[in-house]
VEXVEX-797500 format. One record per atom (N, C-alpha, C): residue in three letters; chain; x negated, y, z. Coordinates in Angstrom, 3 decimals. Each point is the difference from the previous one (the first is absolute). Example, Ala and Ser with C-alpha at 12.3 -4.5 7.8 and 13.67 -1.06 7.14 Angstrom:
+---------+--------+----------+----------+----------+
! residuo ! cadena !        u !        v !        w !
+---------+--------+----------+----------+----------+
!     ALA !      A !  -13.190 !   -5.690 !    7.800 !
!     ALA !      A !    0.890 !    1.190 !    0.000 !
!     ALA !      A !   -0.900 !    1.200 !    0.000 !
!     SER !      A !    0.350 !    1.050 !   -0.720 !
!     SER !      A !   -0.820 !    1.190 !    0.060 !
!     SER !      A !    0.770 !    1.090 !    0.730 !
+---------+--------+----------+----------+----------+
! end
This chain:
+---------+--------+----------+----------+----------+
! residuo ! cadena !        u !        v !        w !
+---------+--------+----------+----------+----------+
!     MET !      A ! -102.862 !  116.668 !   98.601 !
!     MET !      A !   -0.016 !   -0.847 !   -1.170 !
!     MET !      A !   -1.359 !   -0.669 !   -0.238 !
!     PRO !      A !   -1.132 !    0.655 !    0.249 !
!     PRO !      A !   -1.295 !   -0.659 !   -0.227 !
!     PRO !      A !   -0.163 !   -1.271 !    0.833 !
!     ARG !      A !    0.572 !   -0.020 !    1.202 !
!     ARG !      A !   -0.112 !   -1.198 !    0.840 !
!     ARG !      A !    0.768 !   -1.165 !   -0.631 !
!     THR !      A !    1.161 !    0.284 !   -0.540 !
!     THR !      A !    0.791 !   -1.028 !   -0.669 !
!     THR !      A !   -0.725 !   -0.515 !   -1.234 !
!     GLN !      A !   -0.610 !    0.906 !   -0.746 !
!     GLN !      A !   -0.751 !   -0.403 !   -1.186 !
!     GLN !      A !   -1.172 !   -0.890 !    0.386 !
!     SER !      A !   -0.662 !    0.319 !    1.096 !
!     SER !      A !   -1.113 !   -0.804 !    0.487 !
!     SER !      A !    0.465 !   -1.400 !    0.387 !
!     LYS !      A !    1.116 !   -0.081 !    0.686 !
!     LYS !      A !    0.535 !   -1.307 !    0.396 !
!     LYS !      A !    0.416 !   -0.819 !   -1.215 !
!     LEU !      A !    0.585 !    0.647 !   -0.993 !
!     LEU !      A !    0.400 !   -0.695 !   -1.214 !
!     LEU !      A !   -1.214 !   -0.554 !   -0.731 !
!     LEU !      A !   -1.056 !    0.784 !   -0.086 !
!     LEU !      A !   -1.220 !   -0.447 !   -0.666 !
!     LEU !      A !   -0.622 !   -1.177 !    0.749 !
!     THR !      A !   -0.009 !    0.063 !    1.317 !
!     THR !      A !   -0.530 !   -1.098 !    0.808 !
!     THR !      A !    0.827 !   -1.266 !   -0.206 !
!     PHE !      A !    1.322 !    0.158 !   -0.010 !
!     PHE !      A !    0.864 !   -1.161 !   -0.238 !
!     PHE !      A !   -0.274 !   -0.599 !   -1.368 !
!     TRP !      A !   -0.155 !    0.852 !   -0.996 !
!     TRP !      A !   -0.229 !   -0.474 !   -1.361 !
!     TRP !      A !   -1.305 !   -0.798 !   -0.105 !
!     ASP !      A !   -1.000 !    0.382 !    0.781 !
!     ASP !      A !   -1.282 !   -0.709 !   -0.014 !
!     ASP !      A !    0.067 !   -1.337 !    0.729 !
!     THR !      A !    0.763 !   -0.062 !    1.104 !
!     THR !      A !   -0.015 !   -1.181 !    0.864 !
!     THR !      A !    1.285 !   -0.811 !   -0.018 !
!     PHE !      A !    1.091 !    0.582 !   -0.472 !
!     PHE !      A !    1.331 !   -0.603 !    0.056 !
!     PHE !      A !    0.350 !   -0.443 !    1.419 !
!     SER !      A !   -0.422 !    0.803 !    0.960 !
!     SER !      A !    0.363 !   -0.258 !    1.389 !
!     SER !      A !    0.326 !    1.322 !    0.685 !
!     PHE !      A !    0.800 !   -0.100 !    1.048 !
!     PHE !      A !    0.400 !    1.176 !    0.759 !
!     PHE !      A !    0.277 !   -0.406 !    1.439 !
!     THR !      A !    0.079 !    0.985 !    0.871 !
!     THR !      A !    0.350 !   -0.230 !    1.387 !
!     THR !      A !    1.357 !    0.643 !    0.259 !
!     ARG !      A !    0.911 !   -0.781 !    0.551 !
!     ARG !      A !    1.332 !    0.526 !    0.272 !
!     ARG !      A !   -0.072 !    1.089 !    1.057 !
!     VAL !      A !    0.998 !    0.894 !   -0.015 !
!     VAL !      A !    0.074 !    1.063 !    0.998 !
!     VAL !      A !    0.098 !   -0.649 !    1.374 !
!     GLY !      A !   -0.915 !    0.348 !    0.876 !
!     GLY !      A !   -0.028 !   -0.574 !    1.341 !
!     GLY !      A !   -0.653 !   -1.365 !    0.064 !
!     GLY !      A !   -0.400 !   -0.517 !   -1.154 !
!     GLY !      A !   -0.606 !   -1.331 !   -0.045 !
!     GLY !      A !   -1.494 !    0.049 !    0.244 !
!     GLU !      A !   -0.576 !   -1.172 !    0.239 !
!     GLU !      A !   -1.438 !   -0.091 !    0.254 !
!     GLU !      A !   -0.734 !   -0.826 !   -1.037 !
!     LYS !      A !    0.733 !   -0.885 !   -0.684 !
!     LYS !      A !   -0.686 !   -0.833 !   -0.985 !
!     LYS !      A !    0.379 !    0.407 !   -1.421 !
!     SER !      A !   -0.900 !   -0.279 !   -0.895 !
!     SER !      A !    0.180 !    0.353 !   -1.400 !
!     SER !      A !    0.820 !   -1.074 !   -0.701 !
!     VAL !      A !    0.916 !    0.429 !   -0.856 !
!     VAL !      A !    0.851 !   -0.906 !   -0.776 !
!     VAL !      A !   -0.439 !    0.086 !   -1.455 !
!     THR !      A !   -0.297 !   -1.133 !   -0.603 !
!     THR !      A !   -0.389 !   -0.053 !   -1.402 !
!     THR !      A !    1.193 !   -0.466 !   -0.825 !
!     VAL !      A !    0.227 !    0.671 !   -1.121 !
!     VAL !      A !    1.141 !   -0.324 !   -0.852 !
!     VAL !      A !   -0.454 !   -0.146 !   -1.444 !
!     ASN !      A !    0.822 !   -0.683 !   -0.778 !
!     ASN !      A !   -0.205 !   -0.107 !   -1.437 !
!     ASN !      A !    1.040 !    0.913 !   -0.622 !
!     ALA !      A !   -0.420 !    1.141 !   -0.503 !
!     ALA !      A !    0.959 !    0.995 !   -0.473 !
!     ALA !      A !   -0.521 !    0.713 !   -1.240 !
!     ARG !      A !    0.927 !    0.618 !   -0.710 !
!     ARG !      A !   -0.336 !    0.881 !   -1.119 !
!     ARG !      A !    0.486 !    1.396 !    0.339 !
!     LEU !      A !   -0.724 !    0.983 !   -0.446 !
!     LEU !      A !    0.397 !    1.381 !    0.229 !
!     LEU !      A !    0.609 !    0.569 !   -1.274 !
!     ILE !      A !    1.142 !    0.644 !    0.152 !
!     ILE !      A !    0.645 !    0.687 !   -1.105 !
!     ILE !      A !    0.065 !    1.472 !    0.382 !
!     THR !      A !   -0.491 !    0.861 !   -0.864 !
!     THR !      A !   -0.041 !    1.421 !    0.325 !
!     THR !      A !    0.699 !    0.820 !   -1.071 !
!     ALA !      A !    0.519 !    1.129 !    0.434 !
!     ALA !      A !    0.630 !    0.945 !   -0.922 !
!     ALA !      A !   -0.081 !    1.390 !    0.618 !
!     THR !      A !   -0.064 !    1.013 !   -0.833 !
!     THR !      A !   -0.028 !    1.367 !    0.490 !
!     THR !      A !    0.551 !    0.937 !   -1.073 !
!     ASN !      A !    0.450 !    1.152 !    0.456 !
!     ASN !      A !    0.434 !    1.023 !   -0.943 !
!     ASN !      A !   -1.012 !    1.143 !   -0.066 !
!     ARG !      A !   -1.174 !   -0.207 !    0.592 !
!     ARG !      A !   -1.053 !    1.017 !    0.011 !
!     ARG !      A !   -1.155 !   -0.417 !   -0.889 !
!     GLU !      A !   -0.733 !    0.971 !   -0.466 !
!     GLU !      A !   -1.200 !   -0.276 !   -0.775 !
!     GLU !      A !   -1.152 !   -0.166 !    0.990 !
!     LEU !      A !   -0.360 !   -1.251 !    0.236 !
!     LEU !      A !   -0.958 !   -0.294 !    1.061 !
!     LEU !      A !   -1.377 !    0.594 !   -0.249 !
!     TRP !      A !   -0.407 !    0.137 !   -1.240 !
!     TRP !      A !   -1.319 !    0.589 !   -0.249 !
!     TRP !      A !   -0.035 !    1.443 !    0.479 !
!     LYS !      A !    1.138 !    0.698 !   -0.067 !
!     LYS !      A !    0.055 !    1.366 !    0.543 !
!     LYS !      A !   -0.038 !   -0.025 !    1.517 !
!     GLU !      A !    0.671 !   -0.973 !    0.598 !
!     GLU !      A !    0.000 !   -0.134 !    1.453 !
!     GLU !      A !   -1.416 !   -0.297 !    0.514 !
!     VAL !      A !   -0.746 !   -0.815 !   -0.751 !
!     VAL !      A !   -1.387 !   -0.294 !    0.369 !
!     VAL !      A !   -0.836 !    1.271 !   -0.083 !
!     ALA !      A !    0.166 !    0.760 !   -1.078 !
!     ALA !      A !   -0.772 !    1.232 !   -0.187 !
!     ALA !      A !    0.293 !    1.014 !    1.107 !
!     GLU !      A !    1.223 !   -0.002 !    0.502 !
!     GLU !      A !    0.378 !    0.939 !    1.054 !
!     GLU !      A !   -0.248 !   -0.560 !    1.398 !
!     GLY !      A !   -0.519 !   -1.228 !    0.088 !
!     GLY !      A !   -0.368 !   -0.572 !    1.284 !
!     GLY !      A !    1.152 !   -0.593 !    0.801 !
!     ARG !      A !    1.127 !   -0.247 !   -0.647 !
!     ARG !      A !    1.150 !   -0.558 !    0.719 !
!     ARG !      A !    0.153 !   -1.503 !   -0.215 !
!     PHE !      A !   -0.838 !   -0.584 !   -0.846 !
!     PHE !      A !    0.058 !   -1.438 !   -0.254 !
!     PHE !      A !   -1.425 !   -0.520 !   -0.066 !
!     ARG !      A !   -0.224 !   -1.160 !    0.602 !
!     ARG !      A !   -1.350 !   -0.561 !    0.058 !
!     ARG !      A !   -0.487 !   -0.432 !   -1.377 !
!     LYS !      A !   -1.222 !    0.380 !   -0.311 !
!     LYS !      A !   -0.586 !   -0.318 !   -1.298 !
!     LYS !      A !   -0.198 !   -1.505 !   -0.158 !
!     ASP !      A !   -0.444 !   -0.685 !    1.052 !
!     ASP !      A !   -0.232 !   -1.440 !   -0.103 !
!     ASP !      A !    1.303 !   -0.780 !   -0.179 !
!     LEU !      A !    1.062 !    0.443 !    0.646 !
!     LEU !      A !    1.299 !   -0.651 !   -0.185 !
!     LEU !      A !    0.534 !    0.272 !   -1.411 !
!     PHE !      A !   -0.171 !    1.215 !   -0.481 !
!     PHE !      A !    0.401 !    0.330 !   -1.369 !
!     PHE !      A !   -0.723 !   -0.898 !   -0.996 !
!     TYR !      A !   -1.291 !   -0.214 !    0.204 !
!     TYR !      A !   -0.762 !   -0.857 !   -0.899 !
!     TYR !      A !    0.561 !   -1.415 !   -0.003 !
!     ARG !      A !    0.280 !   -0.531 !    1.193 !
!     ARG !      A !    0.543 !   -1.361 !    0.094 !
!     ARG !      A !    1.348 !   -0.113 !   -0.723 !
!     LEU !      A !    0.830 !    1.007 !    0.128 !
!     LEU !      A !    1.292 !   -0.007 !   -0.683 !
!     LEU !      A !   -0.173 !    0.162 !   -1.504 !
!     ASN !      A !   -0.923 !    0.852 !   -0.392 !
!     ASN !      A !   -0.174 !    0.351 !   -1.405 !
!     ASN !      A !   -0.599 !   -1.133 !   -0.825 !
!     VAL !      A !   -0.826 !   -0.834 !    0.564 !
!     VAL !      A !   -0.620 !   -1.077 !   -0.781 !
!     VAL !      A !    1.008 !   -1.087 !   -0.374 !
!     LEU !      A !    1.130 !   -0.029 !    0.699 !
!     LEU !      A !    1.009 !   -1.016 !   -0.279 !
!     LEU !      A !    0.984 !    0.429 !   -1.076 !
!     VAL !      A !    0.005 !    1.276 !   -0.353 !
!     VAL !      A !    0.974 !    0.516 !   -0.964 !
!     VAL !      A !   -0.363 !   -0.429 !   -1.398 !
+---------+--------+----------+----------+----------+
! end
């Protein structure tokens, strides 16, 4: 899961990604919609969720 969180944070910063098996980066104009049934601040405290990604999500609430 930490690798996925890292990729999501990178995408959020650049709005670009590389397709599976691809070599070039694709830039998109997109919005992210997130939802969870977990208390993310507890997940951060227990080390299962990235603190920097939590901050980025939390400032938009």
